[in-house]
LUMDRENKOL-725517 format. One line per 2 residues: their letters; for each residue x, y, z of C-alpha. Coordinates in Angstrom, 3 decimals. Layout:
% residues N
a) X Y Z  ... $
This chain:
% residues 691
me) 151.747 93.945 132.235  151.442 90.169 132.484 $
qv) 150.067 89.944 136.078  148.312 92.355 138.413 $
vf) 149.548 90.623 141.556  153.112 89.340 141.216 $
te) 154.630 86.671 143.509  158.414 86.377 143.550 $
ee) 158.677 82.990 145.255  157.339 79.740 143.918 $
gi) 155.062 77.553 146.020  153.520 80.330 148.111 $
te) 149.936 79.374 148.930  148.818 82.786 150.119 $
iy) 145.383 83.886 148.936  144.843 87.545 148.071 $
lf) 141.531 88.754 149.439  140.028 92.012 148.115 $
tk) 137.272 92.390 150.682  136.225 95.975 149.903 $
lv) 136.722 96.062 146.147  133.382 96.734 144.452 $
ll) 134.526 97.951 141.013  137.206 96.358 138.824 $
kl) 138.112 97.495 135.309  140.816 95.769 133.283 $
ir) 141.191 97.689 130.008  143.800 97.646 127.224 $
lp) 146.128 95.118 128.810  147.135 93.044 125.754 $
kl) 149.762 90.966 127.610  147.782 90.306 130.763 $
gt) 146.994 86.592 130.984  146.213 86.188 134.681 $
fc) 145.431 88.401 137.634  147.788 86.416 139.835 $
hg) 150.011 83.455 138.944  148.442 80.219 140.149 $
dn) 149.833 76.926 141.469  149.407 74.860 138.315 $
se) 149.279 75.367 134.583  145.491 74.883 134.306 $
tg) 144.526 77.461 136.897  147.334 79.710 135.884 $
sa) 145.842 80.037 132.412  142.661 81.683 133.790 $
lf) 142.437 85.389 134.547  140.940 84.690 137.968 $
ne) 142.237 81.565 139.787  142.300 80.183 143.318 $
kv) 144.891 82.773 144.449  142.448 85.749 144.406 $
rf) 139.026 86.352 145.898  136.548 89.189 145.391 $
ps) 133.765 88.730 147.956  132.265 92.238 147.469 $
ln) 132.811 92.891 143.776  129.750 94.417 142.051 $
dl) 130.977 95.698 138.681  133.471 93.903 136.463 $
li) 134.690 95.221 133.105  137.221 93.296 131.000 $
ad) 138.184 94.908 127.696  140.927 94.779 125.066 $
mg) 142.800 91.803 126.539  143.923 89.749 123.564 $
kc) 146.008 87.247 125.548  143.209 86.233 127.931 $
rk) 141.952 82.755 126.950  139.802 82.051 129.990 $
iw) 138.316 84.460 132.535  137.554 81.915 135.255 $
qd) 138.941 78.502 136.019  136.447 75.639 135.822 $
kv) 135.939 75.509 139.584  135.572 79.084 140.770 $
tm) 137.143 79.984 144.128  134.739 79.794 147.061 $
gs) 133.407 83.073 148.442  134.082 85.035 145.290 $
fy) 131.856 86.891 142.758  128.594 86.254 144.579 $
el) 127.836 89.992 144.710  128.399 90.626 141.011 $
ts) 125.681 92.892 139.517  127.307 94.011 136.257 $
le) 129.583 92.054 133.913  130.943 93.420 130.651 $
vr) 133.458 91.620 128.440  134.611 93.483 125.354 $
nc) 137.188 92.881 122.620  138.851 89.804 124.065 $
gs) 139.713 87.867 120.919  141.081 84.671 122.481 $
ls) 138.042 83.656 124.526  135.972 80.697 123.312 $
ni) 133.376 81.076 126.056  132.727 83.609 128.793 $
lp) 131.521 81.774 131.876  132.320 78.314 133.251 $
fs) 129.374 76.148 134.188  130.224 76.499 137.887 $
mv) 129.627 80.277 137.721  125.856 79.879 137.321 $
er) 125.199 79.891 141.051  127.369 83.024 141.463 $
lq) 125.165 85.089 139.139  122.055 85.257 141.291 $
kl) 122.488 89.023 141.752  123.731 89.848 138.253 $
et) 121.625 92.585 136.621  123.541 93.463 133.448 $
lq) 125.468 91.137 131.122  127.257 92.553 128.058 $
ic) 129.517 90.538 125.764  130.834 92.494 122.803 $
ec) 133.419 92.182 120.027  134.874 88.852 121.100 $
es) 135.663 87.229 117.779  136.312 83.690 119.041 $
ve) 133.431 83.210 121.481  131.271 80.243 120.474 $
ri) 129.201 79.785 123.649  128.305 82.006 126.559 $
fg) 128.731 79.108 129.017  131.462 76.515 128.702 $
pe) 130.885 72.752 129.115  129.853 71.498 132.501 $
dd) 133.271 69.946 133.161  135.764 71.542 130.828 $
hr) 138.697 69.705 132.444  137.138 66.320 131.822 $
vn) 136.246 67.144 128.218  139.806 68.172 127.466 $
sn) 141.353 65.150 129.216  141.866 61.637 127.885 $
es) 138.412 60.544 129.063  136.021 59.778 126.241 $
he) 133.280 62.277 125.457  130.204 60.673 123.910 $
et) 127.137 62.213 122.270  125.031 61.695 125.397 $
st) 125.641 63.224 128.807  124.922 61.714 132.163 $
es) 122.699 64.590 133.201  119.132 65.394 132.247 $
ti) 118.128 68.707 130.722  119.989 71.645 132.232 $
kf) 118.159 74.768 133.300  119.880 78.138 133.682 $
vf) 118.096 80.642 135.896  119.166 84.286 136.115 $
pk) 116.732 85.844 138.566  117.992 89.460 138.496 $
ir) 119.396 90.093 135.005  117.566 93.040 133.435 $
el) 119.737 93.686 130.370  121.508 91.228 128.076 $
nl) 123.628 92.542 125.208  125.356 90.178 122.763 $
rm) 127.162 92.233 120.125  129.661 91.450 117.357 $
lp) 130.278 87.824 118.228  130.914 86.347 114.759 $
kl) 131.456 82.746 115.953  128.692 82.570 118.539 $
kg) 126.644 79.410 117.972  124.508 79.220 121.055 $
fy) 124.116 79.917 124.708  125.283 76.445 125.788 $
sk) 126.396 73.359 123.882  123.847 70.874 125.288 $
vh) 120.079 70.863 125.253  119.030 73.295 127.951 $
tt) 116.463 75.878 128.955  116.911 79.324 130.416 $
ew) 114.796 81.515 132.641  115.177 85.292 132.819 $
ps) 112.318 86.430 135.045  113.650 90.011 135.365 $
lk) 115.010 90.487 131.835  113.631 93.642 130.171 $
kl) 116.082 94.313 127.302  117.735 91.819 124.986 $
wv) 120.031 92.936 122.152  121.643 90.542 119.658 $
ie) 123.825 92.443 117.185  126.091 91.108 114.432 $
cs) 126.240 87.523 115.628  126.573 86.059 112.172 $
kv) 126.698 82.339 113.055  123.300 82.357 114.744 $
et) 120.697 81.091 112.274  117.661 80.863 114.543 $
fs) 117.051 83.180 117.425  114.661 80.997 119.405 $
re) 112.874 77.678 119.366  110.386 76.048 121.666 $
fi) 111.861 73.454 124.002  109.910 70.195 124.093 $
nf) 111.245 67.833 126.722  110.782 64.443 125.054 $
gd) 113.749 62.851 126.788  112.742 63.549 130.368 $
tq) 109.230 62.293 129.800  110.650 58.915 128.761 $
ge) 113.341 58.794 131.410  116.063 59.203 128.807 $
rq) 119.166 61.369 128.764  119.411 64.484 126.643 $
pl) 121.804 64.426 123.694  124.413 66.968 122.872 $
is) 123.226 69.036 119.935  124.832 67.838 116.719 $
vq) 122.857 70.163 114.414  122.525 73.921 114.287 $
qp) 120.767 74.974 117.467  118.895 78.201 118.213 $
lf) 120.461 80.862 120.329  117.777 80.249 122.946 $
wi) 115.728 77.150 123.705  112.728 78.628 125.450 $
te) 109.695 77.699 127.463  106.806 79.766 128.738 $
et) 109.006 80.952 131.630  112.083 81.904 129.569 $
fs) 111.244 85.519 128.688  108.197 86.033 130.863 $
nl) 108.871 89.766 131.378  110.965 90.684 128.331 $
ee) 109.925 94.102 127.000  112.542 94.988 124.345 $
lf) 114.017 92.679 121.707  116.436 94.171 119.176 $
lf) 118.026 91.952 116.498  120.555 93.843 114.343 $
rn) 122.526 92.652 111.290  122.902 89.009 112.258 $
gn) 124.151 87.857 108.861  122.976 84.226 108.853 $
mk) 119.924 84.600 111.063  117.053 83.367 108.918 $
ki) 114.430 82.945 111.614  113.327 84.740 114.736 $
wh) 111.286 81.773 115.820  111.035 78.201 114.575 $
ga) 107.472 76.943 114.296  104.207 78.437 115.551 $
lp) 104.511 80.909 118.403  102.072 80.645 121.314 $
nk) 100.946 84.046 122.652  102.231 83.319 126.140 $
yf) 105.903 82.987 125.154  106.592 86.699 124.611 $
fn) 103.525 87.954 126.366  105.036 91.185 127.736 $
lr) 107.176 92.117 124.728  106.539 95.788 123.951 $
rl) 109.359 96.794 121.576  110.643 94.728 118.637 $
kl) 113.308 96.005 116.247  114.676 93.936 113.367 $
ig) 117.569 95.221 111.281  118.930 92.808 108.709 $
sl) 120.889 93.315 105.518  119.723 93.244 101.927 $
ea) 121.975 90.236 101.311  120.707 88.191 104.287 $
sv) 117.488 89.161 106.026  115.430 87.851 108.904 $
ti) 112.268 85.996 107.974  109.236 87.198 109.892 $
pn) 107.444 83.973 110.844  103.805 83.382 110.143 $
cf) 101.765 85.521 112.542  104.816 86.132 114.755 $
vq) 104.083 89.819 115.311  100.364 89.186 115.699 $
sl) 101.220 86.728 118.490  102.708 89.502 120.611 $
pn) 99.612 90.848 122.353  101.302 93.808 124.080 $
ld) 103.603 95.002 121.289  103.508 98.803 120.958 $
yf) 106.743 99.465 118.975  107.746 97.594 115.813 $
sv) 110.635 98.540 113.523  111.882 96.612 110.484 $
ek) 114.890 97.754 108.448  116.908 96.271 105.582 $
nv) 114.948 93.079 105.106  113.867 91.301 101.955 $
vn) 110.241 90.631 102.860  107.181 91.061 100.628 $
el) 104.600 90.969 103.395  104.976 92.528 106.799 $
fp) 102.296 90.679 108.737  101.944 87.219 107.180 $
ce) 99.138 85.209 108.683  98.286 82.389 106.313 $
gl) 96.201 79.317 106.905  94.900 80.285 110.322 $
md) 91.283 79.992 111.357  91.473 83.009 113.685 $
ed) 93.010 85.578 111.332  90.685 88.296 112.601 $
eh) 91.788 87.621 116.165  95.463 87.843 115.209 $
ag) 94.920 91.059 113.283  93.152 92.498 116.317 $
tl) 96.229 92.016 118.488  97.945 94.776 116.479 $
ah) 95.474 97.213 117.978  98.040 97.807 120.761 $
lk) 100.741 98.953 118.331  101.612 102.642 118.782 $
el) 104.768 103.074 116.705  105.574 101.419 113.357 $
rl) 108.812 102.105 111.451  109.569 100.494 108.087 $
se) 112.829 101.280 106.299  114.730 99.846 103.326 $
lp) 112.359 97.008 102.497  112.861 96.807 98.709 $
el) 110.567 93.810 98.127  107.692 94.823 100.414 $
th) 104.498 94.944 98.353  101.816 95.026 101.056 $
lw) 101.366 94.923 104.807  98.487 92.466 104.911 $
kk) 96.697 90.184 102.564  93.499 91.827 101.352 $
ev) 91.233 89.082 102.635  92.197 89.592 106.291 $
sl) 89.712 91.692 108.229  91.390 94.861 109.479 $
aq) 88.696 96.565 111.501  90.863 96.869 114.627 $
vl) 94.318 96.922 113.042  96.503 99.866 114.048 $
cn) 93.593 101.692 115.662  95.943 102.999 118.395 $
le) 98.905 103.763 116.134  100.513 107.124 117.004 $
fl) 103.689 107.157 114.873  104.099 105.773 111.340 $
qv) 107.288 106.058 109.278  107.839 104.391 105.900 $
ve) 111.185 104.921 104.129  112.624 103.291 100.996 $
cr) 109.885 100.741 100.377  109.942 101.126 96.613 $
kl) 107.461 98.358 95.693  104.826 99.279 98.252 $
kn) 101.864 100.644 96.295  99.381 101.231 99.115 $
ll) 100.376 102.663 102.449  97.379 101.247 104.265 $
pi) 94.232 99.299 103.410  91.118 101.341 102.678 $
sv) 89.282 100.583 105.907  92.059 101.350 108.411 $
sl) 91.266 104.108 110.890  94.139 106.159 112.346 $
kh) 92.298 108.241 114.879  95.278 108.326 117.287 $
lt) 98.046 108.938 114.737  100.108 112.048 115.554 $
tl) 103.103 111.648 113.195  103.225 110.418 109.593 $
kv) 106.535 110.348 107.682  106.936 108.870 104.201 $
sk) 110.114 109.115 102.130  111.682 107.454 99.074 $
ch) 108.683 105.250 98.346  108.332 105.295 94.576 $
gf) 105.342 102.967 94.213  102.733 105.344 95.650 $
rn) 100.349 107.217 93.350  98.497 108.539 96.355 $
ll) 99.000 108.225 100.075  95.692 108.149 101.930 $
tf) 92.155 107.116 101.182  89.380 109.527 102.048 $
tt) 88.245 107.261 104.890  91.705 107.071 106.446 $
ak) 92.369 110.800 106.021  89.086 111.669 107.675 $
sm) 89.975 109.525 110.685  93.293 111.338 111.328 $
vq) 91.902 113.910 113.739  94.968 113.785 116.040 $
lk) 97.656 114.127 113.353  100.216 116.814 114.281 $
tm) 103.057 116.249 111.804  102.978 115.037 108.204 $
sv) 106.084 114.745 106.038  106.115 113.317 102.506 $
td) 109.443 113.597 100.697  111.276 112.153 97.703 $
ck) 108.484 109.968 96.294  108.865 110.019 92.509 $
mi) 105.398 108.851 91.435  103.012 110.309 93.993 $
ee) 100.368 112.525 92.360  98.169 113.441 95.303 $
ii) 98.098 112.904 99.049  94.402 112.115 99.446 $
as) 93.213 109.707 96.778  90.505 110.729 94.328 $
tt) 87.233 108.831 94.612  83.758 109.317 93.211 $
de) 81.895 108.503 96.413  82.293 111.567 98.621 $
vt) 82.447 114.732 96.547  81.253 117.382 98.993 $
dv) 82.499 116.047 102.311  84.782 117.772 104.828 $
vf) 88.123 116.499 106.147  89.208 118.009 109.455 $
fn) 92.910 117.896 110.338  92.164 119.409 113.716 $
el) 95.633 119.031 115.256  97.956 119.259 112.247 $
es) 100.653 121.840 112.951  103.425 120.951 110.475 $
le) 103.201 119.790 106.844  106.181 119.062 104.587 $
ld) 105.959 118.202 100.879  109.377 118.019 99.248 $
sl) 110.942 116.433 96.156  107.657 115.132 94.742 $
pc) 108.085 115.591 90.979  104.614 114.262 90.033 $
ls) 102.564 115.839 92.828  99.861 118.044 91.321 $
rf) 97.909 118.808 94.480  97.236 117.673 98.036 $
cs) 93.692 116.724 97.093  92.063 116.850 93.647 $
vn) 88.489 116.120 94.719  85.995 118.678 95.927 $
ya) 86.535 117.941 99.616  86.650 120.863 102.016 $
lv) 89.916 120.699 103.968  90.126 122.325 107.394 $
fp) 93.461 122.920 109.159  92.661 125.032 112.242 $
kl) 96.163 124.739 113.809  98.407 124.532 110.760 $
ek) 101.296 126.993 111.228  104.236 125.453 109.358 $
vi) 104.113 124.390 105.705  107.287 123.420 103.847 $
ig) 106.998 122.954 100.092  109.957 122.392 97.802 $
qc) 110.772 120.690 94.520  107.145 120.032 93.547 $
pk) 107.249 121.362 89.972  103.778 120.114 88.948 $
me) 101.922 121.372 92.006  99.543 123.953 90.535 $
ff) 97.461 124.442 93.665  96.846 122.818 97.032 $
tv) 93.289 121.562 96.681  90.219 121.809 94.445 $
ge) 87.698 122.281 97.240  87.388 124.841 99.988 $
ls) 90.419 125.343 102.198  90.718 126.773 105.699 $
tp) 94.132 127.547 107.274  93.461 130.422 109.713 $
ml) 96.819 130.169 111.544  99.006 130.025 108.437 $
sa) 100.686 133.245 107.313  103.724 132.086 105.312 $
lq) 105.348 129.173 103.530  108.808 127.863 104.353 $
st) 111.518 126.549 102.079  113.297 123.273 102.827 $
ng) 116.142 125.148 104.506  113.741 126.617 107.053 $
ee) 113.567 130.149 105.670  110.255 131.862 105.049 $
ie) 109.242 132.382 101.427  108.514 136.055 100.876 $
lw) 105.499 135.452 98.672  102.160 135.151 100.480 $
eg) 98.879 135.694 98.644  96.588 135.603 101.665 $
dl) 95.871 131.856 101.646  97.654 128.605 100.895 $
na) 95.885 127.831 97.635  96.539 131.215 96.051 $
ti) 100.161 131.233 97.211  100.932 127.824 95.718 $
qq) 99.216 128.807 92.493  101.275 131.964 92.290 $
lf) 104.472 130.053 93.020  103.616 127.628 90.250 $
ie) 103.068 130.438 87.783  106.299 132.125 88.739 $
kv) 108.148 128.845 88.513  107.170 128.148 84.916 $
fp) 106.761 131.738 83.741  110.419 132.814 83.326 $
is) 111.347 129.815 81.191  108.172 129.660 79.101 $
ed) 107.584 130.851 75.591  104.064 129.462 75.422 $
le) 102.177 129.596 78.749  98.634 128.438 79.467 $
ls) 96.892 129.063 82.798  93.752 126.957 82.835 $
si) 91.114 126.472 85.545  93.242 127.532 88.496 $
ni) 91.893 129.345 91.496  94.060 132.456 91.472 $
qr) 93.103 136.028 92.315  95.948 137.564 90.341 $
aw) 98.087 136.179 87.586  101.418 137.810 88.308 $
nh) 103.561 139.034 91.143  104.337 142.623 90.154 $
kl) 107.637 142.588 92.104  108.958 139.707 90.027 $
la) 107.684 141.222 86.796  109.647 144.316 87.671 $
th) 112.802 142.190 87.653  114.864 142.861 84.563 $
sy) 113.916 140.559 81.676  111.747 138.327 83.882 $
ar) 109.175 137.841 81.088  111.525 138.167 78.191 $
nl) 110.791 134.702 76.717  107.000 134.750 76.739 $
tc) 105.509 134.992 73.234  102.128 133.265 73.639 $
lt) 99.833 133.542 76.680  96.459 131.821 77.233 $
ie) 94.362 132.375 80.341  91.245 130.228 80.526 $
gc) 88.745 129.304 83.245  90.349 131.422 86.007 $
hn) 87.165 132.667 87.619  88.675 134.533 90.548 $
ln) 90.597 136.950 88.365  89.249 140.510 88.253 $
cl) 91.924 141.783 85.900  95.015 140.299 84.268 $
fs) 97.663 142.989 84.375  98.359 146.121 86.298 $
ss) 99.547 149.075 84.283  103.103 148.699 85.601 $
mv) 103.339 145.094 84.420  102.598 145.639 80.750 $
ks) 106.086 146.804 79.849  107.540 143.466 81.017 $
fv) 105.902 141.537 78.160  108.327 142.680 75.499 $
ql) 108.009 139.557 73.283  104.295 138.788 73.679 $
kk) 102.733 138.133 70.249  99.570 136.199 71.117 $
ln) 97.158 136.887 73.991  94.083 134.692 74.498 $
ie) 91.683 135.339 77.412  88.692 132.982 77.686 $
nc) 85.966 131.969 80.116  86.975 134.076 83.111 $
en) 83.718 134.946 84.832  84.909 137.909 86.916 $
ve) 87.298 139.747 84.615  86.111 143.355 84.226 $
nv) 89.319 144.844 82.836  92.289 143.277 81.101 $
if) 94.579 146.033 82.357  93.950 147.806 85.641 $
ve) 95.472 151.277 85.918  97.093 151.813 89.297 $
gs) 96.656 155.150 90.984  100.282 156.215 90.623 $
ak) 100.302 155.276 86.935  97.194 157.095 85.725 $
ee) 99.146 159.988 84.248  101.682 157.614 82.719 $
mt) 98.940 155.552 81.084  97.296 158.447 79.252 $
nr) 99.370 158.001 76.098  101.398 154.899 75.306 $
kl) 101.850 151.935 73.030  100.611 148.687 74.575 $
fr) 102.164 145.291 73.863  104.424 146.598 71.162 $
vl) 104.818 143.280 69.291  101.334 141.803 69.963 $
ef) 99.845 140.399 66.740  96.830 138.325 67.847 $
lv) 94.317 139.162 70.606  91.279 137.032 71.598 $
lk) 88.688 138.060 74.208  86.087 135.301 74.578 $
dl) 83.328 134.368 77.046  83.999 137.210 79.491 $
pi) 80.505 137.921 80.824  81.275 141.084 82.840 $
lt) 84.118 142.586 80.816  83.395 146.304 80.423 $
rf) 86.620 147.498 78.778  90.124 146.456 77.903 $
ch) 91.733 149.342 79.758  91.215 152.862 81.117 $
gn) 93.169 155.710 79.516  93.220 158.573 77.029 $
yf) 95.007 156.981 74.087  96.575 153.589 73.322 $
ef) 98.126 152.138 70.230  98.665 148.482 69.329 $
pl) 101.296 148.991 66.665  101.578 145.426 65.253 $
lt) 98.148 143.902 66.050  96.790 142.224 62.923 $
sl) 93.953 140.042 64.320  91.412 140.928 67.021 $
si) 88.575 138.618 68.086  85.842 139.621 70.559 $
et) 83.376 136.800 71.285  80.529 136.692 73.781 $
cp) 81.445 139.715 75.867  77.904 141.073 76.423 $
tl) 78.783 143.918 78.818  81.696 145.321 76.829 $
kt) 80.960 149.019 76.328  84.121 150.352 74.824 $
fi) 87.623 149.048 74.243  89.427 151.975 75.890 $
sg) 87.566 154.191 78.344  88.559 157.571 79.674 $
aq) 86.144 157.208 82.570  87.856 156.309 85.840 $
gi) 86.934 153.404 88.101  85.724 149.933 87.357 $
ns) 82.033 150.819 87.636  82.318 154.236 85.983 $
ki) 79.570 155.215 83.552  80.409 155.381 79.841 $
as) 78.271 157.772 77.796  77.401 156.980 74.189 $
pt) 79.645 153.913 74.052  81.575 153.224 70.877 $
lf) 83.650 150.065 70.717  86.661 151.692 69.097 $
dk) 86.844 155.437 69.474  89.662 157.908 69.097 $
kv) 91.361 156.581 72.273  92.617 153.451 70.491 $
af) 94.547 152.809 67.284  95.311 149.611 65.349 $
pc) 97.556 150.752 62.503  98.200 147.180 61.232 $
le) 94.806 145.540 61.927  93.736 143.184 59.135 $
kl) 91.037 141.013 60.676  88.326 141.836 63.220 $
ti) 85.943 139.116 64.475  82.897 139.966 66.585 $
vg) 80.559 137.259 67.898  77.645 138.531 69.966 $
mg) 76.857 142.213 70.200  78.218 143.991 73.246 $
nw) 76.753 146.985 75.049  77.889 149.522 72.459 $
rk) 76.123 151.487 69.726  78.689 151.414 66.957 $
iw) 82.022 149.785 66.205  84.064 152.718 64.932 $
qk) 83.799 156.339 65.785  85.802 156.952 62.620 $
qp) 86.143 154.324 59.906  89.746 153.014 59.818 $
td) 91.789 154.178 56.883  93.332 150.788 56.242 $
cv) 91.363 147.905 54.889  89.987 145.720 57.731 $
ti) 88.068 142.470 57.195  85.207 142.291 59.691 $
hf) 83.460 139.023 60.592  80.211 139.018 62.569 $
gn) 78.623 136.052 64.286  75.718 135.213 66.638 $
y) 75.815 133.795 70.132 $
């Protein structure tokens, strides 16, 4: 289709009037050059010429029309397009501009303007008199008019997207006013180097004419009235855009801006001007992605730095993503007492050089969501002061941070304080290879509403916290795929400790459990798995003060390769092996730890016996050391129950046999009357020592 309205006879002057047409869409018409053939070559080259009128048209969409070189003729037909409220031009590759200068007065009711994917568009508005410029008349560097002002009283949304040759709004020095504009998007306009610059009217004040711009101009020359009510500004992937604003920005110029999103590219990024963000007093959403910046809120050389920092108190949502050179948010010397005090959402992703999430003194009492991912410069995430302020936090997610060791930083100042996460409901810790614990200082952590905890790929996490922990609503852990983990030891600390043990246990030959707050050492269901403990040859358990016993009777058979067993400084261990009710008959006569060669029992203040039973043999044990076990009455007791009475205690009576024992060391006398009921037949070297 080359025309919508076709006239067969030449010279007909009839005008086609579409009085009731309110919506017009011209889409995928690659050969359409004009709506109706005009009377001369100039008007005939425009899509809309003097032959058609649209007095009631509200919505106009023009898309995928490669042949269209001009939408309107220079002098638009009278009585047409005055009711236009929405204009969208998309994928029209032959257009050099969108609107003729004479269309300005027709756009008083326009509410939405979208210009997208027009690869040849250089200006939004064409020259004031395009016919004269293209004629034989000379065109000098000065115009005969003073500064031009464009006013669009009703436009609420302006979208400029994928316009690779766009240089500016208009070719001459001008100003614009958008009193109703709320949303402004500039996306992939790679020729634009500066988004905005303050207009200073030197020429008019001296009675001079304004020059045509011969150097790179900003996309918008602005005054205080230009964006008086703009609320959203999104600048995406504008390849050559180096500046958002040229010069110092007065607060009044973007006074009502609430949402600012900057997405650049790692090859060419937008520079954040000095104190630009701090000069936006009502900003509550700020997002920066794919920019090469080393400081997020630069504010150098200003006398009122504290005042500028205070303006960020209105910010509620901050998103930082793919900022590979970002090292800090603020300079340390800037006072931050009011910074981010109303922040509700904070997300930091792929900021690999950022070493501190926030300065020490920042309070986040309104923060509800914290998400951190792929930030490999962190050793810890929060200071004690900041963590204590986060009383409204509902969701915390920390994932894929290679160097992070703890969430709350260790300090020496507050060692017995309490941190209340009163509203935290969901916690995710995933792919943190260096994380050892959530908190390693003796803070009490209280999570009264915590119901969802996801922990995965944290191989060094031995336990959750050193201090007291309260999670009354938590009854299970979840894996990263959302499924519940079957293991639950009654509280978060014990469960994580058990998971850690079970993680390292199957692959270990030499295992040491030291100073961890566990109530049992093994999950008997996993030990029952075939060959689960087949590799373990040396086991040391030290400083585990919540343990009452180490093994149940059903677990012993799993340790088929155990050669060395060392149990030290466990304050509450009463028995090494606890005989379960169903196994009492089975435990009356058996060989324990068939390949065990070395056994050490040391600093076990309430140990009363190794095990209950009628007879046990340690067939390969060659060295036995018992040190500082003052309540040990007998090695094997036939009396049932932990607190059962043992009459006439002998350390080694007929219930135990060590056919290969070569060395016996005893330091500190236990609660027994003699060592052997019957002197061993083999030669045993006995060493005695004092406390």
